[in-house]
C-alpha positions in Angstrom: 19.4 4.4 -11.2 21.2 7.2 -9.4 22.2 6.8 -5.7 19.5 8.0 -3.4 20.9 9.8 -0.4 18.1 9.8 2.2 20.4 11.6 4.7 19.8 14.8 2.7 16.1 14.7 3.7 15.5 17.3 6.4 14.5 15.6 9.6 11.3 17.6 10.0 10.2 16.6 6.4 10.9 12.9 7.0 9.0 13.0 10.4 6.0 14.7 8.8 5.9 12.1 6.0 6.1 9.3 8.5 3.4 10.8 10.7 1.2 11.1 7.6 1.8 7.5 6.7 1.5 6.0 10.2 -1.1 8.3 11.8 -2.9 9.9 8.8 -1.7 13.2 10.2 -1.9 16.4 8.1 1.4 17.9 7.0 2.6 21.4 5.9 2.1 22.9 2.5 5.4 21.6 1.1 5.0 18.0 2.2 1.3 18.0 1.2 2.3 19.1 -2.3 4.9 16.3 -2.5 2.3 13.7 -1.3 -0.2 15.0 -3.9 2.4 14.7 -6.6 2.1 18.4 -7.3 5.6 19.3 -8.4 5.0 23.0 -9.1 3.5 23.6 -5.7 6.3 21.5 -4.0 9.0 23.6 -5.6 7.3 26.9 -4.9 6.8 25.9 -1.2 10.2 24.3 -0.5 12.9 25.8 1.6 16.5 25.6 0.3 17.2 22.3 2.1 14.0 20.6 1.0 14.5 21.8 -2.6 18.0 20.3 -2.8 16.6 17.0 -1.3 13.4 16.9 -3.4 14.6 13.9 -5.5 15.4 11.9 -2.4 12.1 13.0 -0.7 10.2 11.8 -3.8 12.0 8.5 -3.8 11.4 8.0 -0.1 7.7 8.6 -0.6 7.5 6.2 -3.5 9.6 3.4 -1.9 8.7 3.6 1.8 5.2 5.1 2.1 2.0 3.1 1.5 0.7 3.7 -2.0 -2.7 4.7 -0.7 -1.4 7.7 1.1 0.1 9.6 -1.8 -0.1 10.2 -5.5 -3.0 12.6 -5.9 -5.1 15.2 -4.1 -7.9 12.7 -3.8 -5.7 9.9 -2.4 -4.2 12.3 0.2 -7.6 13.6 1.2 -9.0 10.0 1.6 -6.0 8.9 3.6 -6.4 11.8 6.0 -10.2 11.3 6.2 -9.5 7.7 7.3 -7.9 9.0 10.4 -11.3 10.0 11.8 -12.5 6.5 11.1 -9.6 4.9 12.9 -9.7 7.1 15.9 -13.5 6.6 16.3 -13.2 2.9 16.6 
């Protein structure tokens, strides 16, 4: 396996991913596409820094974020919907 350089991940992207995982917070179009596992949308919405870091961003999501919060449109929607459940209790 190639070395994964998490330092290449733009800080704003990492913070958005962490807020999504920890607080069920919505993210921007690029990070939402990554979370949904929609490669074509992620590439089309990435800025230059995020595009260069895309392999590291994907590895970060797979290794460090809970499996229930990413992987498909449905999983991301369900994860975000759970935020209203948690905040209501």
